[in-house]
Residue frames as a rotation matrix with the C-alpha (Angstrom) as fourth column:
MET 1
-0.832 -0.532 0.159 120.58
0.387 -0.761 -0.520 72.51
0.398 -0.371 0.839 12.16
ASP 2
-0.297 0.819 0.490 116.96
-0.526 -0.569 0.632 73.51
0.796 -0.070 0.601 12.49
LEU 3
0.512 0.478 -0.713 116.38
0.236 0.720 0.652 70.55
0.826 -0.502 0.256 14.79
VAL 4
-0.320 -0.727 -0.607 119.31
0.866 0.035 -0.499 71.55
0.384 -0.685 0.619 17.02
SER 5
-0.860 0.025 0.510 118.03
-0.100 -0.988 -0.120 75.11
0.500 -0.155 0.852 17.21
LEU 6
0.119 0.992 0.035 114.55
-0.395 0.015 0.919 73.85
0.911 -0.123 0.394 18.13
LEU 7
0.369 -0.048 -0.928 115.95
0.659 0.718 0.225 71.65
0.655 -0.695 0.297 20.88
ILE 8
-0.711 -0.684 -0.162 118.00
0.626 -0.510 -0.590 74.55
0.321 -0.521 0.791 22.28
MET 9
-0.600 0.561 0.570 114.92
-0.418 -0.828 0.374 76.78
0.682 -0.013 0.731 22.24
LEU 10
0.448 0.798 -0.403 112.83
-0.074 0.482 0.873 74.16
0.891 -0.361 0.275 24.05
LEU 11
-0.009 -0.550 -0.835 115.57
0.878 0.396 -0.270 73.67
0.479 -0.736 0.479 26.62
GLY 12
-0.885 -0.329 0.329 115.66
0.193 -0.904 -0.382 77.43
0.422 -0.275 0.864 27.20
ILE 13
-0.119 0.937 0.329 111.90
-0.501 -0.343 0.794 77.50
0.857 -0.071 0.510 27.71
VAL 14
0.492 0.261 -0.831 112.11
0.428 0.758 0.491 74.67
0.758 -0.597 0.261 30.27
VAL 15
-0.476 -0.759 -0.445 114.88
0.808 -0.177 -0.563 76.51
0.348 -0.627 0.697 32.18
LEU 16
-0.807 0.208 0.552 112.90
-0.221 -0.974 0.044 79.76
0.547 -0.086 0.832 32.21
LEU 17
0.252 0.961 -0.114 109.79
-0.308 0.191 0.932 77.94
0.917 -0.200 0.344 33.39
GLY 18
0.246 -0.245 -0.938 111.77
0.764 0.645 0.032 76.29
0.597 -0.724 0.346 36.19
LEU 19
-0.805 -0.593 -0.022 113.21
0.503 -0.663 -0.554 79.60
0.314 -0.457 0.832 37.32
TYR 20
-0.458 0.726 0.514 109.73
-0.457 -0.688 0.564 81.14
0.762 0.023 0.647 37.30
LEU 21
0.498 0.679 -0.540 108.28
0.076 0.586 0.807 78.35
0.864 -0.443 0.240 39.44
MET 22
-0.122 -0.642 -0.757 111.18
0.898 0.253 -0.359 78.59
0.422 -0.724 0.546 41.90
SER 23
-0.895 -0.208 0.394 110.72
0.089 -0.950 -0.300 82.35
0.437 -0.233 0.869 42.24
ARG 24
-0.014 0.973 0.230 106.99
-0.472 -0.209 0.856 81.90
0.881 -0.096 0.463 42.91
LEU 25
0.470 0.130 -0.873 107.71
0.517 0.761 0.392 79.30
0.715 -0.636 0.290 45.56
TYR 26
-0.548 -0.771 -0.324 110.26
0.758 -0.294 -0.582 81.56
0.353 -0.564 0.746 47.24
ASP 27
-0.705 0.316 0.634 107.83
-0.261 -0.948 0.183 84.51
0.659 -0.036 0.751 47.30
GLN 28
0.336 0.934 -0.122 105.28
-0.267 0.218 0.939 82.41
0.904 -0.283 0.322 49.15
GLN 29
-0.226 -0.510 -0.830 107.65
0.596 0.601 -0.532 81.40
0.770 -0.615 0.168 51.94
PRO 30
-0.952 -0.143 0.270 107.11
-0.105 -0.678 -0.728 84.52
0.287 -0.721 0.630 54.17
ALA 31
-0.151 0.975 0.161 103.33
-0.855 -0.210 0.474 84.08
0.496 -0.067 0.866 53.97
ARG 32
0.347 0.247 -0.905 103.64
0.062 0.957 0.285 80.45
0.936 -0.155 0.316 55.00
GLN 33
-0.620 -0.649 -0.441 105.83
0.521 0.079 -0.850 81.39
0.586 -0.757 0.289 57.91
ALA 34
-0.802 0.347 0.487 103.32
-0.512 -0.819 -0.258 84.03
0.309 -0.456 0.835 59.02
ASP 35
0.184 0.940 -0.287 100.59
-0.596 0.339 0.728 81.38
0.781 0.037 0.623 59.15
LYS 36
-0.223 -0.333 -0.916 102.47
0.454 0.796 -0.400 79.48
0.863 -0.505 -0.027 61.86
ASP 37
0.758 0.501 -0.418 101.64
0.572 -0.203 0.794 79.95
0.313 -0.841 -0.441 65.51
ILE 38
0.202 -0.665 0.719 103.47
-0.270 -0.743 -0.612 82.83
0.941 -0.071 -0.330 67.15
SER 39
0.104 -0.259 -0.960 105.43
0.857 0.513 -0.045 81.95
0.504 -0.818 0.275 70.25
ILE 40
0.491 0.184 0.851 104.71
-0.104 -0.958 0.267 84.75
0.865 -0.220 -0.451 72.71
PRO 41
-0.489 -0.802 -0.342 107.28
0.288 0.222 -0.931 85.26
0.823 -0.554 0.123 75.47
VAL 42
0.749 0.658 -0.076 106.44
0.270 -0.198 0.942 85.63
0.605 -0.726 -0.326 79.15
TYR 43
-0.363 -0.832 0.418 108.25
-0.291 -0.325 -0.900 87.10
0.885 -0.448 -0.124 82.14
THR 44
-0.078 0.286 -0.955 108.05
0.742 0.656 0.136 86.24
0.666 -0.698 -0.263 85.83
ASP 45
0.713 0.343 0.611 106.98
-0.165 -0.765 0.623 88.11
0.681 -0.545 -0.489 88.93
THR 46
0.070 -0.741 0.668 108.99
-0.919 -0.309 -0.247 88.40
0.389 -0.597 -0.702 92.16
ASN 47
0.250 0.075 0.965 108.09
-0.661 0.742 0.113 84.81
-0.707 -0.666 0.235 93.06
GLY 48
-0.776 -0.630 0.030 109.24
-0.375 0.500 0.781 83.44
-0.507 0.595 -0.624 89.73
LYS 49
-0.112 0.837 0.535 105.66
0.449 0.523 -0.724 82.89
-0.887 0.159 -0.434 88.54
GLN 50
-0.796 -0.191 0.574 104.95
0.604 -0.192 0.773 83.39
-0.038 0.962 0.269 84.85
LEU 51
-0.145 0.722 -0.677 102.87
0.238 -0.638 -0.732 86.43
-0.961 -0.267 -0.079 84.00
SER 52
0.680 0.467 0.564 101.30
0.663 -0.065 -0.746 87.98
-0.312 0.882 -0.354 80.93
SER 53
-0.356 -0.802 -0.480 103.38
0.332 -0.589 0.737 90.09
-0.874 0.103 0.476 78.59
ILE 54
0.826 0.559 -0.074 103.04
0.128 -0.315 -0.940 92.16
-0.549 0.767 -0.332 75.45
LYS 55
-0.385 -0.917 0.105 105.23
0.404 -0.065 0.913 92.56
-0.830 0.394 0.395 72.43
VAL 56
-0.987 0.066 -0.149 104.27
-0.158 -0.608 0.778 95.21
-0.039 0.791 0.610 69.92
ASP 57
-0.313 0.944 -0.104 100.80
-0.938 -0.290 0.188 94.30
0.147 0.156 0.977 68.64
ILE 58
-0.526 0.102 -0.844 100.76
-0.065 0.985 0.159 90.62
0.848 0.138 -0.512 69.64
PRO 59
0.481 0.831 0.279 98.00
-0.373 -0.094 0.923 89.69
0.793 -0.548 0.265 72.15
ALA 60
-0.147 -0.480 0.865 98.81
-0.987 0.013 -0.161 88.93
0.066 -0.877 -0.475 75.75
LYS 61
0.119 0.139 -0.983 99.36
-0.208 0.972 0.112 85.33
0.971 0.191 0.145 76.69
ASN 62
0.109 -0.034 0.993 98.65
-0.994 0.020 0.110 83.90
-0.023 -0.999 -0.032 80.13
THR 63
-0.496 -0.430 -0.754 100.29
-0.575 0.814 -0.087 80.48
0.651 0.391 -0.651 80.31
GLU 64
-0.872 0.178 0.455 98.19
-0.331 0.469 -0.819 79.38
-0.359 -0.865 -0.350 83.29
ASN 65
-0.010 0.951 0.310 95.04
0.093 0.309 -0.946 79.14
-0.996 0.019 -0.092 81.19
PRO 66
-0.761 -0.388 -0.520 95.92
-0.436 -0.288 0.853 78.61
-0.480 0.876 0.050 77.51
ALA 67
-0.431 0.682 0.590 92.37
0.469 0.728 -0.500 77.63
-0.771 0.062 -0.634 76.58
TYR 68
0.649 0.740 -0.176 91.51
0.289 -0.454 -0.843 80.33
-0.704 0.496 -0.508 74.08
THR 69
-0.548 -0.782 0.298 92.86
0.630 -0.152 0.762 81.33
-0.550 0.605 0.575 70.68
ARG 70
0.606 0.723 -0.331 92.03
0.233 -0.559 -0.796 84.02
-0.761 0.405 -0.507 68.19
ILE 71
0.189 -0.504 0.843 93.16
0.972 -0.029 -0.235 85.34
0.142 0.863 0.484 64.82
HIS 72
0.397 -0.158 -0.904 95.15
0.392 -0.862 0.322 88.55
-0.830 -0.482 -0.280 65.21
LYS 73
0.838 -0.066 0.542 95.81
0.501 -0.301 -0.811 90.98
0.217 0.951 -0.220 62.35
THR 74
-0.065 -0.928 -0.367 99.36
0.863 -0.237 0.446 92.27
-0.501 -0.288 0.816 62.05
PRO 75
0.021 0.036 -0.999 100.17
-0.147 -0.988 -0.038 95.80
-0.989 0.148 -0.015 60.77
ALA 76
-0.842 -0.384 -0.378 100.87
-0.426 0.045 0.904 94.18
-0.330 0.922 -0.201 57.39
SER 77
0.030 0.988 -0.153 97.24
-0.977 -0.003 -0.211 92.90
-0.209 0.156 0.965 57.46
ARG 78
-0.432 -0.170 -0.886 98.34
-0.412 0.911 0.026 89.27
0.802 0.376 -0.464 57.48
ALA 79
0.634 0.690 0.350 96.19
-0.672 0.266 0.691 86.94
0.384 -0.673 0.632 59.60
THR 80
-0.459 -0.794 -0.398 98.41
-0.341 0.572 -0.746 85.14
0.820 -0.207 -0.533 62.09
GLN 81
0.579 0.698 -0.422 97.17
0.083 0.464 0.882 82.76
0.811 -0.545 0.211 64.73
ALA 82
-0.556 -0.742 0.376 98.26
-0.294 -0.247 -0.923 83.73
0.777 -0.624 -0.081 68.24
GLN 83
-0.191 0.452 -0.871 97.35
0.745 0.644 0.172 82.20
0.639 -0.617 -0.460 71.54
ILE 84
-0.638 0.076 0.766 95.43
-0.418 -0.870 -0.262 84.42
0.647 -0.488 0.587 73.94
SER 85
-0.273 0.548 -0.791 93.58
0.674 0.696 0.249 83.63
0.687 -0.465 -0.559 77.14
THR 86
0.681 0.583 0.443 91.75
0.028 -0.626 0.780 85.11
0.732 -0.518 -0.442 80.05
PRO 87
-0.133 -0.762 0.633 93.75
-0.735 -0.353 -0.579 86.32
0.665 -0.542 -0.513 83.07
ALA 88
-0.538 -0.100 -0.837 94.49
0.386 0.854 -0.350 83.82
0.749 -0.511 -0.421 85.81
LYS 89
0.502 0.862 -0.074 92.16
0.426 -0.172 0.888 84.02
0.753 -0.477 -0.453 88.78
ASN 90
0.489 -0.362 -0.793 95.00
0.839 -0.054 0.542 85.03
-0.239 -0.931 0.278 91.09
GLN 91
-0.592 -0.714 -0.373 95.96
0.565 -0.698 0.440 88.24
-0.575 0.050 0.817 89.30
HIS 92
0.731 0.664 -0.157 94.69
0.355 -0.567 -0.743 91.34
-0.582 0.488 -0.650 87.53
VAL 93
-0.353 -0.868 0.349 96.56
0.768 -0.055 0.638 92.47
-0.534 0.493 0.686 84.41
LEU 94
0.805 0.475 -0.356 96.52
0.172 -0.760 -0.627 95.82
-0.569 0.443 -0.693 82.60
PHE 95
-0.005 -0.811 0.585 98.66
0.977 0.122 0.177 97.14
-0.215 0.572 0.791 79.76
ILE 96
0.488 0.038 -0.872 99.97
-0.111 -0.988 -0.105 100.51
-0.866 0.148 -0.478 78.67
ALA 97
0.228 -0.331 0.916 100.60
0.866 0.499 -0.035 100.39
-0.445 0.801 0.400 74.94
ALA 98
-0.705 -0.516 -0.487 102.40
0.175 -0.791 0.586 102.85
-0.688 0.328 0.648 72.72
GLN 99
0.473 0.860 -0.192 100.14
0.055 -0.246 -0.968 104.75
-0.880 0.447 -0.164 70.38
THR 100
0.014 -0.490 0.871 101.25
0.868 0.438 0.233 103.74
-0.496 0.753 0.432 66.89
PRO 101
0.691 -0.609 -0.390 103.62
0.190 0.673 -0.714 104.62
0.697 0.419 0.581 65.31
ALA 102
0.058 -0.705 0.707 105.40
-0.710 -0.526 -0.467 106.23
0.702 -0.475 -0.531 68.26
GLN 103
0.104 -0.079 -0.991 106.79
0.542 0.840 -0.010 104.16
0.834 -0.536 0.131 71.12
LEU 104
0.948 0.279 -0.157 106.94
0.265 -0.412 0.872 105.02
0.179 -0.868 -0.464 74.80
SER 105
0.320 -0.856 0.407 109.91
-0.393 -0.510 -0.765 107.15
0.862 0.084 -0.500 75.84
GLY 106
0.211 -0.337 -0.918 112.13
0.694 0.713 -0.102 105.34
0.689 -0.615 0.384 78.32
ASP 107
-0.829 -0.534 0.167 113.23
0.298 -0.675 -0.675 108.64
0.473 -0.510 0.719 79.88
LYS 108
-0.356 0.789 0.501 109.59
-0.696 -0.581 0.421 109.60
0.623 -0.199 0.756 80.46
ILE 109
0.455 0.492 -0.742 108.84
0.062 0.814 0.577 106.21
0.888 -0.308 0.340 81.97
VAL 110
-0.325 -0.687 -0.650 111.61
0.752 0.230 -0.618 106.58
0.574 -0.690 0.442 84.54
SER 111
-0.943 -0.050 0.330 110.55
-0.108 -0.889 -0.444 110.07
0.316 -0.454 0.833 85.62
SER 112
-0.094 0.992 0.085 106.84
-0.665 -0.126 0.736 109.13
0.741 0.013 0.672 85.66
MET 113
0.238 0.113 -0.965 107.43
0.417 0.885 0.206 106.04
0.877 -0.451 0.163 87.79
GLN 114
-0.683 -0.599 -0.417 109.28
0.641 -0.219 -0.736 108.13
0.349 -0.770 0.534 90.36
GLN 115
-0.813 0.416 0.407 106.62
-0.436 -0.899 0.048 110.84
0.386 -0.138 0.912 90.38
LEU 116
0.187 0.963 -0.194 103.88
-0.605 0.268 0.750 108.26
0.774 -0.022 0.633 90.98
GLY 117
0.248 -0.122 0.961 105.69
-0.958 0.115 0.262 106.62
-0.143 -0.986 -0.089 93.88
LEU 118
0.996 0.024 -0.091 106.87
-0.044 0.974 -0.223 103.44
0.083 0.226 0.970 92.17
THR 119
0.329 -0.929 0.171 110.33
-0.815 -0.187 0.548 102.10
-0.477 -0.320 -0.818 92.93
LEU 120
0.320 -0.346 -0.882 112.66
-0.643 0.604 -0.470 99.82
0.695 0.718 -0.029 91.00
GLY 121
0.214 -0.178 0.960 113.12
-0.904 0.336 0.264 96.60
-0.370 -0.925 -0.089 92.95
GLU 122
-0.255 -0.332 0.908 113.30
-0.208 0.936 0.284 92.83
-0.944 -0.116 -0.308 92.74
LYS 123
0.151 0.175 0.973 113.56
0.770 0.597 -0.227 91.32
-0.620 0.783 -0.045 89.26
ASP 124
-0.825 -0.528 -0.200 114.54
0.336 -0.744 0.578 94.82
-0.454 0.410 0.791 88.03
ILE 125
-0.329 0.784 0.527 110.92
0.625 -0.237 0.743 95.84
0.708 0.574 -0.412 87.57
TYR 126
-0.731 0.083 0.677 108.93
-0.381 -0.873 -0.304 98.60
0.566 -0.480 0.670 89.26
HIS 127
-0.438 0.570 -0.695 106.75
0.775 0.632 0.030 98.02
0.456 -0.525 -0.718 92.33
TYR 128
-0.226 0.462 0.858 104.04
-0.427 -0.839 0.339 100.02
0.876 -0.289 0.386 94.07
THR 129
-0.625 -0.084 -0.776 104.02
0.561 0.644 -0.521 99.32
0.544 -0.761 -0.355 97.77
ILE 130
0.013 0.652 0.758 101.45
-0.513 -0.646 0.565 100.17
0.858 -0.396 0.326 100.39
LYS 131
0.747 0.171 0.642 101.81
-0.664 0.221 0.714 99.47
-0.020 -0.960 0.278 104.09
ASP 132
-0.157 -0.963 0.219 105.24
-0.867 0.240 0.437 98.01
-0.473 -0.121 -0.873 103.30
LYS 133
-0.135 0.152 0.979 103.64
0.237 0.965 -0.117 95.37
-0.962 0.216 -0.166 101.06
ASN 134
-0.954 -0.270 -0.129 103.74
-0.071 -0.214 0.974 95.08
-0.291 0.939 0.185 97.28
LEU 135
-0.036 0.994 -0.100 100.37
-0.305 -0.106 -0.946 96.05
-0.952 -0.004 0.307 95.80
PHE 136
0.906 0.269 0.327 101.29
0.202 0.405 -0.892 95.65
-0.372 0.874 0.313 92.12
SER 137
-0.120 -0.993 0.008 104.26
0.263 -0.024 0.964 95.53
-0.957 0.118 0.264 89.77
ILE 138
0.841 0.301 -0.450 105.09
-0.314 -0.407 -0.858 96.97
-0.441 0.862 -0.248 86.37
ALA 139
-0.003 -0.835 0.550 107.36
0.343 0.516 0.785 95.29
-0.939 0.191 0.285 83.83
ASN 140
-0.534 -0.284 -0.796 108.63
-0.626 -0.499 0.599 96.05
-0.568 0.818 0.089 80.36
GLY 141
0.552 0.834 0.017 106.57
-0.563 0.387 -0.731 94.72
-0.616 0.394 0.683 77.46
ILE 142
0.747 -0.361 -0.559 109.60
-0.406 0.417 -0.813 93.26
0.526 0.834 0.165 75.65
ALA 143
0.762 -0.528 -0.376 112.40
0.633 0.730 0.258 90.90
0.138 -0.434 0.890 76.57
PRO 144
-0.637 -0.139 -0.758 114.07
0.283 0.873 -0.397 90.75
0.717 -0.468 -0.517 78.98
TRP 145
0.290 0.940 -0.180 111.06
0.620 -0.042 0.783 92.51
0.729 -0.339 -0.595 80.65
THR 146
-0.086 -0.408 -0.909 113.28
0.972 -0.235 0.014 94.56
-0.219 -0.882 0.417 82.96
LEU 147
0.742 0.405 0.534 113.05
0.498 -0.866 -0.035 98.31
0.449 0.292 -0.845 83.51
LYS 148
0.154 -0.789 -0.595 116.54
0.830 -0.223 0.511 99.21
-0.535 -0.572 0.621 84.67
ASP 149
0.445 -0.062 -0.893 117.83
-0.205 -0.978 -0.035 102.66
-0.872 0.199 -0.448 83.70
SER 150
-0.619 -0.773 -0.140 120.06
-0.359 0.121 0.926 100.96
-0.698 0.623 -0.352 81.14
ASP 151
-0.558 0.510 0.654 116.93
0.744 0.658 0.122 99.45
-0.368 0.555 -0.746 79.55
LEU 152
0.406 0.914 -0.021 115.11
0.862 -0.390 -0.324 102.77
-0.305 0.114 -0.946 79.36
LEU 153
0.365 -0.242 -0.899 117.23
0.055 -0.959 0.280 105.91
-0.929 -0.151 -0.337 79.33
GLY 154
-0.382 -0.478 -0.791 117.66
-0.685 -0.428 0.589 107.10
-0.620 0.767 -0.164 75.78
LYS 155
-0.998 0.059 0.031 115.57
0.066 0.800 0.596 104.19
0.010 0.597 -0.802 74.51
THR 156
-0.311 0.950 -0.033 111.93
-0.941 -0.303 0.150 103.35
0.133 0.077 0.988 73.77
THR 157
-0.935 0.117 0.334 109.56
0.033 0.968 -0.249 100.44
-0.352 -0.222 -0.909 74.39
PRO 158
-0.713 0.701 -0.006 106.28
-0.017 -0.008 1.000 99.39
0.701 0.713 0.017 72.78
GLY 159
0.315 0.924 0.215 104.52
-0.312 -0.113 0.943 98.98
0.896 -0.364 0.253 76.09
LEU 160
-0.727 -0.438 0.529 104.33
-0.622 0.093 -0.777 98.15
0.291 -0.894 -0.340 79.78
SER 161
-0.083 0.680 -0.729 102.55
0.161 0.731 0.663 95.38
0.983 -0.062 -0.170 81.70
LEU 162
-0.470 0.039 0.882 100.92
-0.794 -0.454 -0.404 95.97
0.384 -0.890 0.244 85.10
ILE 163
-0.168 0.337 -0.926 100.16
0.121 0.940 0.320 93.02
0.978 -0.059 -0.199 87.38
MET 164
-0.283 0.142 0.949 98.35
-0.914 -0.338 -0.223 92.95
0.289 -0.930 0.225 90.72
LYS 165
-0.821 -0.086 -0.564 98.31
0.016 0.985 -0.173 89.68
0.570 -0.151 -0.808 92.64
ILE 166
0.163 0.909 0.384 95.14
-0.779 -0.120 0.615 88.42
0.605 -0.399 0.689 94.35
PRO 167
0.626 0.731 -0.273 94.42
0.770 -0.524 0.363 88.47
0.122 -0.438 -0.891 97.24
THR 168
0.190 -0.499 0.846 95.58
0.165 -0.833 -0.528 92.04
0.968 0.240 -0.076 97.77
PRO 169
-0.611 -0.530 -0.588 97.30
0.645 0.096 -0.758 93.26
0.458 -0.842 0.283 100.95
ILE 170
-0.904 0.407 -0.130 94.53
-0.242 -0.738 -0.630 95.85
-0.352 -0.538 0.766 101.46
ASP 171
-0.009 0.985 0.171 90.78
-0.018 0.171 -0.985 95.94
-1.000 -0.012 0.016 100.89
SER 172
-0.330 -0.179 0.927 90.13
0.792 0.482 0.376 94.73
-0.514 0.858 -0.017 97.34
ALA 173
0.670 0.636 0.383 88.04
0.742 -0.576 -0.342 97.76
0.003 0.514 -0.858 96.32
ALA 174
0.794 -0.448 -0.412 90.70
-0.232 -0.849 0.476 100.15
-0.563 -0.282 -0.777 97.57
ALA 175
-0.168 -0.895 0.413 93.39
0.162 0.388 0.907 98.08
-0.972 0.219 0.081 95.87
ILE 176
-0.033 0.230 0.973 91.61
0.976 0.215 -0.017 98.21
-0.213 0.949 -0.232 92.50
ASP 177
0.927 0.363 -0.092 90.98
0.349 -0.927 -0.139 101.95
-0.136 0.097 -0.986 92.89
THR 178
0.435 -0.850 -0.296 94.70
-0.341 -0.460 0.820 102.51
-0.833 -0.256 -0.490 93.45
PHE 179
-0.261 -0.524 0.811 95.73
0.483 0.656 0.580 100.07
-0.836 0.543 0.082 90.71
VAL 180
0.276 0.477 0.834 93.53
0.961 -0.117 -0.251 101.73
-0.022 0.871 -0.491 88.08
ASP 181
0.950 0.101 -0.297 94.28
0.141 -0.983 0.116 105.27
-0.280 -0.152 -0.948 89.27
ILE 182
0.131 -0.980 -0.151 98.05
-0.238 -0.179 0.955 104.81
-0.962 -0.089 -0.257 89.01
ALA 183
-0.296 -0.204 0.933 97.68
0.726 0.587 0.358 102.99
-0.621 0.783 -0.026 85.69
GLU 184
0.626 0.617 0.477 95.61
0.780 -0.490 -0.390 105.83
-0.008 0.616 -0.788 84.22
LYS 185
0.851 -0.351 -0.391 98.02
-0.195 -0.902 0.386 108.49
-0.488 -0.252 -0.836 85.46
LEU 186
-0.130 -0.951 0.279 101.04
0.012 0.280 0.960 106.57
-0.991 0.129 -0.025 84.16
ALA 187
-0.033 0.192 0.981 99.44
0.930 0.364 -0.040 106.04
-0.365 0.911 -0.191 80.75
LEU 188
0.902 0.411 0.130 98.66
0.431 -0.855 -0.289 109.74
-0.008 0.317 -0.948 80.49
SER 189
0.636 -0.708 -0.307 102.14
-0.274 -0.579 0.768 110.73
-0.721 -0.404 -0.563 81.64
VAL 190
-0.395 -0.847 0.355 103.97
0.031 0.374 0.927 108.55
-0.918 0.378 -0.121 79.10
ASN 191
-0.196 0.431 -0.881 101.48
-0.899 -0.439 -0.014 109.30
-0.393 0.789 0.473 76.30
GLY 192
-0.985 -0.106 -0.134 100.33
-0.148 0.924 0.354 105.70
0.086 0.368 -0.926 76.10
GLU 193
-0.116 0.984 -0.133 96.98
-0.728 0.007 0.686 103.95
0.676 0.177 0.715 75.90
LEU 194
-0.617 -0.016 0.787 95.66
-0.686 0.501 -0.528 102.06
-0.386 -0.865 -0.320 78.92
GLN 195
-0.221 0.488 -0.844 94.32
-0.674 0.550 0.494 98.65
0.705 0.678 0.208 77.94
ASN 196
0.519 0.486 0.703 92.48
-0.838 0.454 0.304 95.86
-0.172 -0.747 0.643 79.72
ALA 197
-0.029 -0.567 0.823 93.63
-0.395 0.763 0.512 92.24
-0.918 -0.310 -0.246 80.02
GLN 198
0.417 0.236 0.878 92.49
0.633 0.617 -0.467 91.52
-0.652 0.751 0.108 76.46
GLN 199
-0.626 -0.769 -0.130 94.52
0.525 -0.538 0.659 94.50
-0.577 0.344 0.741 75.21
GLN 200
0.005 0.688 0.725 91.45
0.831 -0.406 0.379 96.53
0.556 0.601 -0.574 74.34
LEU 201
-0.474 -0.161 0.866 90.98
-0.100 -0.967 -0.234 100.18
0.875 -0.198 0.442 75.33
PHE 202
-0.739 0.150 -0.657 90.35
0.664 0.327 -0.672 100.33
0.114 -0.933 -0.341 79.08
LEU 203
-0.310 0.758 0.575 86.85
-0.034 -0.613 0.789 101.66
0.950 0.225 0.216 79.81
PRO 204
-0.430 0.223 0.875 84.97
-0.878 -0.330 -0.347 102.51
0.211 -0.917 0.338 83.05
THR 205
0.672 0.734 -0.103 83.09
-0.703 0.675 0.224 99.24
0.234 -0.078 0.969 82.60
ASP 206
0.213 -0.685 -0.697 86.40
0.046 0.719 -0.693 97.38
0.976 0.115 0.185 82.85
LYS 207
-0.746 -0.448 0.492 86.96
-0.420 -0.257 -0.870 98.81
0.516 -0.856 0.004 86.31
GLU 208
0.083 0.872 0.483 83.45
-0.997 0.077 0.032 97.73
-0.010 -0.484 0.875 87.29
THR 209
0.666 0.112 -0.738 84.27
-0.321 0.936 -0.147 94.24
0.674 0.335 0.659 86.06
LEU 210
-0.394 -0.885 -0.249 87.38
-0.004 0.273 -0.962 94.14
0.919 -0.378 -0.111 88.25
LEU 211
-0.657 0.205 0.725 85.37
-0.741 -0.353 -0.571 95.26
0.139 -0.913 0.384 91.28
ASN 212
0.401 0.916 0.016 82.54
-0.912 0.397 0.102 92.82
0.088 -0.055 0.995 90.60
SER 213
0.191 -0.391 -0.900 84.98
-0.238 0.871 -0.429 89.93
0.952 0.296 0.074 90.28
HIS 214
-0.855 -0.518 0.041 85.78
-0.130 0.138 -0.982 90.33
0.503 -0.844 -0.185 93.99
VAL 215
-0.364 0.812 0.456 82.14
-0.920 -0.238 -0.311 90.71
-0.144 -0.533 0.834 94.99
GLN 216
0.541 0.592 -0.598 81.22
-0.728 0.685 0.020 87.50
0.421 0.424 0.802 93.18
ALA 217
-0.249 -0.713 -0.656 84.18
-0.099 0.692 -0.715 85.70
0.963 -0.113 -0.243 94.67
């Protein structure tokens, strides 16, 4: 009888140990998933060309030049590897990001776009035209990237993406002045943060860099 009891006790210990190991393995699954590369979505411009995009705190991805990577910290402080690259040579990209934890008000975006002279057009994104030509476009930072009233009114978004194609339809210096000026005013109006192509706070030196890129070209 003592032998039977001993065997039952040992069997119970083995079962408990197995359950413990399984629970530990299960707990590690989310961390393993977070270590995988993040697939960052893109949207297209009016010509169907892929452009940079943002999604919450994930870095921008430009598919034309996927030569650079970096480790990006998530709000949960987990290190996840995400692909990031420099802007393509045929475009300038800026971002307006929500200031955590609040998101950008869709209602405010609509009214601000109208006040700043932007109009909803092709691909259901906003465009700023000058001399009847598109100077730059603004898209939503999340899928499906559109900015229709149904996407915005009564809703929120984590950010906006601003793209200006190169060459510009007007003098490059004037184009950059307008691009940055509207971007700064829009960011202020929607209570967002204007960021450069690397999704860092946009500084006066960033504007100088944009201007110098045309001088050097």
